C-alpha positions in Angstrom: -9.9 -31.8 -77.7 -7.8 -34.9 -77.6 -7.9 -35.5 -81.4 -7.2 -31.6 -82.2 -4.4 -31.0 -79.6 -3.6 -34.4 -78.5 -1.1 -34.6 -75.6 -1.1 -31.0 -75.0 -2.8 -30.6 -71.8 -1.9 -27.1 -71.3 -3.3 -26.2 -74.7 -6.7 -27.4 -73.8 -6.7 -26.0 -70.3 -5.9 -22.5 -72.1 -8.3 -23.1 -74.9 -11.3 -23.4 -72.2 -10.2 -20.5 -70.4 -10.2 -18.1 -73.2 -13.8 -19.7 -73.9 -14.4 -18.5 -70.3 -13.2 -15.5 -70.3 -15.1 -14.8 -73.7 -18.2 -15.9 -72.2 -17.7 -14.2 -69.0 -17.1 -11.1 -70.8 -20.3 -11.2 -72.9 -22.4 -12.1 -70.0 -21.1 -9.2 -68.2 -21.7 -6.9 -71.3 -25.2 -8.1 -71.5 -26.1 -7.6 -67.5 -24.9 -3.9 -67.8 -27.0 -3.5 -70.9 -30.0 -4.6 -69.5 -29.6 -3.5 -65.9 -28.1 -0.1 -66.5 -28.9 0.9 -70.1 -32.6 -0.4 -70.9 -34.1 1.1 -67.9 -32.7 4.9 -69.1 -34.7 4.6 -72.2 -37.6 6.8 -72.2 -41.4 5.2 -72.4 -42.6 5.7 -76.0 -45.8 8.4 -75.8 -49.1 6.8 -77.3 -51.4 9.0 -78.7 -55.1 9.0 -77.2 -56.9 10.1 -80.4 -56.9 11.5 -83.8 -58.6 14.5 -82.5 -56.0 15.0 -79.3 -52.8 14.7 -81.6 -50.9 17.1 -79.2 -51.8 15.1 -75.9 -49.9 11.7 -75.3 -49.9 9.1 -72.7 -47.5 6.8 -71.6 -47.8 3.4 -71.6 -49.5 1.5 -68.7 -47.4 -0.8 -66.3 -47.8 -4.6 -67.0 -50.6 -6.1 -64.8 -48.1 -7.7 -62.7 -45.8 -4.8 -61.8 -45.8 -3.6 -58.1 -48.0 -0.6 -57.6 -47.6 0.8 -54.1 -50.6 2.6 -54.3 -53.2 -0.5 -54.7 -51.4 -3.0 -52.6 -49.9 -3.4 -49.5 -46.4 -4.7 -49.3 -46.0 -8.0 -48.0 -43.1 -8.5 -45.1 -40.1 -10.7 -45.9 -41.5 -13.6 -43.2 -44.8 -13.5 -45.5 -42.7 -14.4 -49.0 -40.7 -16.7 -47.3 -43.2 -18.6 -46.3 -45.0 -18.7 -49.6 -41.4 -19.8 -51.1 -39.7 -22.1 -48.5 -40.5 -25.4 -50.5 -38.9 -24.2 -54.0 -36.3 -22.4 -51.9 -35.2 -25.8 -50.7 -35.4 -26.7 -54.1 -32.8 -24.9 -55.2 -30.6 -25.7 -52.3 -30.9 -29.4 -52.9 -30.3 -29.1 -56.5 -27.2 -27.5 -57.9 -25.2 -27.7 -54.7 -26.0 -31.5 -54.7 -25.2 -32.3 -57.9 -21.4 -30.3 -57.3 -20.7 -32.5 -54.6 -21.2 -35.5 -56.8 -20.4 -34.4 -60.1 -17.9 -34.6 -61.5 -15.4 -35.2 -59.0 -17.1 -38.4 -57.5 -19.1 -39.6 -60.6 -17.4 -40.3 -62.7 -13.7 -39.6 -61.9 -13.7 -41.3 -58.7 -15.3 -44.7 -60.2 -14.1 -44.8 -63.6 -10.1 -43.9 -64.8 -10.0 -40.6 -66.1 -8.9 -41.9 -69.6 -12.3 -43.2 -70.2 -14.5 -40.5 -68.7 -14.8 -38.0 -71.9 -17.4 -39.9 -73.5 -19.5 -40.0 -69.9 -18.7 -35.9 -69.7 -20.0 -35.6 -73.0 -23.6 -37.6 -72.8 -24.2 -35.6 -69.5 -23.8 -32.4 -71.4 -26.2 -33.7 -73.8 -28.6 -34.8 -71.4 -28.6 -32.1 -69.1 -29.3 -29.9 -72.1 -32.0 -32.3 -72.9 -33.9 -31.8 -69.5 -33.4 -28.0 -69.5 -34.8 -27.8 -72.4 -37.7 -30.0 -71.2 -38.6 -28.2 -68.1 -38.4 -24.8 -70.2 -41.1 -26.3 -72.7 -43.2 -27.4 -69.7 -43.5 -23.9 -68.5 -43.9 -22.4 -71.8 -46.8 -24.6 -72.6 -48.3 -25.0 -69.0 -48.8 -21.6 -67.3 -50.0 -23.1 -64.2 -46.2 -23.3 -63.3 -45.6 -19.6 -63.3 -48.8 -18.9 -60.8 -48.2 -19.5 -57.3 -48.2 -23.1 -56.5 -50.1 -23.0 -53.4 -49.3 -25.1 -50.1 -47.5 -27.9 -50.2 -47.7 -31.0 -50.9 -49.6 -30.4 -53.9 -49.6 -29.2 -57.3 -46.1 -28.5 -58.5 -44.9 -29.2 -55.0 -44.8 -32.6 -56.4 -41.3 -31.9 -58.1 -40.1 -33.2 -54.6 -40.5 -36.8 -56.1 -37.2 -36.1 -58.2 -35.3 -36.4 -55.0 -36.0 -40.1 -54.4 -33.6 -41.2 -57.4 -31.0 -38.8 -55.8 -31.8 -40.6 -52.2 -31.5 -44.1 -54.1 -28.2 -43.4 -55.5 -26.5 -42.0 -52.2 -26.1 -45.4 -50.7 -25.0 -47.2 -53.9 -21.8 -44.6 -54.3 -21.0 -45.0 -50.6 -21.1 -48.5 -50.6 -19.3 -48.7 -53.9 -16.7 -45.9 -52.9 -15.9 -47.6 -49.4 -16.0 -51.6 -50.0 -13.5 -52.0 -52.6 -14.3 -56.0 -52.5 -17.6 -55.6 -52.8 -20.1 -56.6 -55.5 -21.2 -52.6 -56.1 -17.4 -51.9 -56.6 -16.8 -54.2 -59.0 -20.1 -53.4 -60.8 -19.3 -49.9 -61.1 -15.7 -49.7 -61.3 -14.2 -48.5 -64.7 -17.6 -49.3 -65.9 -18.6 -47.0 -68.2 -22.1 -48.3 -69.0 -23.2 -48.3 -65.4 -21.6 -45.1 -63.8 -22.7 -43.3 -67.1 -26.7 -44.4 -65.9 -25.7 -43.7 -62.4 -24.3 -40.2 -63.8 -27.8 -39.5 -65.6 -29.9 -40.4 -62.9 -27.9 -38.1 -60.2 -27.3 -34.9 -62.8 -31.5 -35.5 -64.2 -32.7 -35.3 -61.0 -30.6 -32.5 -59.5 -31.5 -30.6 -62.5 -35.3 -30.7 -62.7 -35.0 -30.0 -58.9 -32.8 -26.7 -59.5 -34.4 -25.6 -62.5 -38.2 -26.1 -61.2 -37.0 -24.6 -57.6 -36.1 -21.3 -59.7 -39.4 -21.1 -61.2 -40.9 -21.8 -58.2 -39.2 -18.9 -56.1 -40.6 -16.4 -58.8 -43.9 -17.8 -59.1 -44.7 -18.2 -55.3 -43.2 -15.0 -54.7 -46.0 -13.3 -56.0 -49.0 -12.1 -53.6 -52.8 -12.7 -54.6 -53.0 -10.0 -57.3 -49.7 -11.4 -58.9 -48.0 -8.9 -58.1 -44.2 -8.4 -56.8 -43.3 -6.4 -53.8 -39.5 -5.1 -53.1 -39.0 -8.2 -50.6 -40.2 -10.4 -53.1 -37.6 -9.4 -55.5 -35.0 -9.4 -52.3 -35.7 -13.1 -51.9 -35.3 -13.9 -55.7 -32.1 -12.2 -55.0 -30.9 -14.1 -52.0 -32.1 -17.7 -53.0 -29.3 -17.3 -56.1 -26.8 -16.1 -53.8 -27.3 -18.5 -51.3 -27.5 -21.7 -53.5 -24.0 -20.0 -55.1 -22.9 -19.9 -51.9 -23.5 -23.5 -50.9 -22.8 -24.7 -53.9 -19.2 -23.4 -53.6 -19.1 -25.2 -50.3 -20.3 -28.7 -51.2 -17.6 -28.3 -53.8 -15.0 -27.6 -51.6 -16.7 -30.6 -49.3 -16.1 -33.3 -52.3 -12.6 -32.3 -53.1 -11.8 -32.7 -49.3 -13.9 -35.9 -49.1 -12.1 -37.2 -52.2 -8.7 -36.3 -50.7 -9.4 -38.3 -47.7 -11.0 -41.3 -49.4 -7.4 -41.6 -51.5 -5.8 -41.7 -48.6 -7.7 -44.3 -46.5 -9.8 -46.1 -48.7 -9.0 -46.1 -52.5 -7.0 -49.6 -52.2 -8.0 -53.0 -51.3 -6.6 -52.4 -47.9 -8.8 -50.5 -46.3 -6.9 -48.2 -43.5 -9.4 -45.7 -42.5 -9.7 -45.7 -38.8 -13.3 -46.5 -38.5 -13.3 -50.2 -38.0 -14.3 -49.8 -34.6 -16.8 -46.6 -34.6 -20.5 -46.7 -34.7 -22.3 -45.0 -37.7 -22.3 -41.7 -35.9 -18.4 -41.7 -35.3 -17.6 -42.7 -38.7 -19.9 -39.8 -40.0 -18.1 -37.0 -37.7 -14.9 -38.6 -38.8 -15.9 -38.2 -42.3 -17.5 -34.8 -42.0 -14.8 -33.1 -40.3 -11.8 -34.7 -41.9 -13.1 -33.8 -45.4 -13.6 -30.2 -43.9 -10.3 -30.3 -43.0 -8.7 -31.2 -46.1 -11.0 -29.2 -48.4 -9.5 -26.1 -46.1 -5.9 -27.2 -47.2 -6.7 -27.7 -50.8 -8.3 -24.4 -51.0 -5.4 -22.6 -49.4 -3.0 -24.5 -51.5 -4.7 -23.7 -54.7 -3.1 -20.5 -54.4 0.4 -21.8 -53.9 0.7 -23.7 -56.7 1.4 -23.6 -60.5 -1.1 -25.0 -62.9 1.9 -25.9 -65.4 3.1 -27.8 -62.8 0.6 -30.0 -61.9 -0.8 -30.6 -65.3 3.1 -31.6 -66.3 3.3 -33.9 -63.6 -0.1 -35.4 -64.1 1.0 -36.1 -67.9 4.2 -37.7 -66.6 2.4 -40.0 -64.2 -0.1 -41.0 -67.1 
């Protein structure tokens, strides 16, 4: 994009918005077609025999469809007890990734002009991870069956949380101690930041994808059926993850605003020097929430052209 329309930031944004609009319209058309049009199609009648050409029967439902006459509907609580582990995977995957990427990793650690190759690598790597999970699901049918009780079987996917937990203190120390070794190792170093970003995005992508697969699989009862409550839990999982992701994204924005105000300099002026660790956590959490709210409100007051023009002048 920089080569094709160099020094035209507003054109780049307009181009991306057009692509997003086209993709959104195509997705909406596909959703309407699959939800409203396809169910209206009449089932095809199949002849039972050559002699009974006048008689026909409707195709039998699939084996995993829910039949209220042959099975008892599970309660909402029973479904939740089966899916709570993959449900939490969904809550720790996408929302956590949106907190760190792209605001903190790479943009807070690397100059914006150096971030384009990192973003391209992350897009390619996320694509590879997603397709790897897809092929594992395709050639390992056990993933699509109920997982059983944790911590056995597919619940071991929780181990992908460990790389994320290891990266969190590294990012914290690098951002809050400008004179430290980790800050010098990561600041404007595309190689180390790219490796860190790949670890964070890869682990959270696996958690997110496997979480949704697990919710779908574990929502089935012992006969492989899904009742209305199971479908509600699946829909609730998607909505909850989307809601938490929006919140963590705002939290990331607020945190970066506070960080740039107090810490993004050699002289650390944050009022946390004499605080214990819990008081520091409360300070950063509450202040980040406050600044996130300010940023959300100010989004409706600004003009994107003025913001882009201002950023271009600074660069």
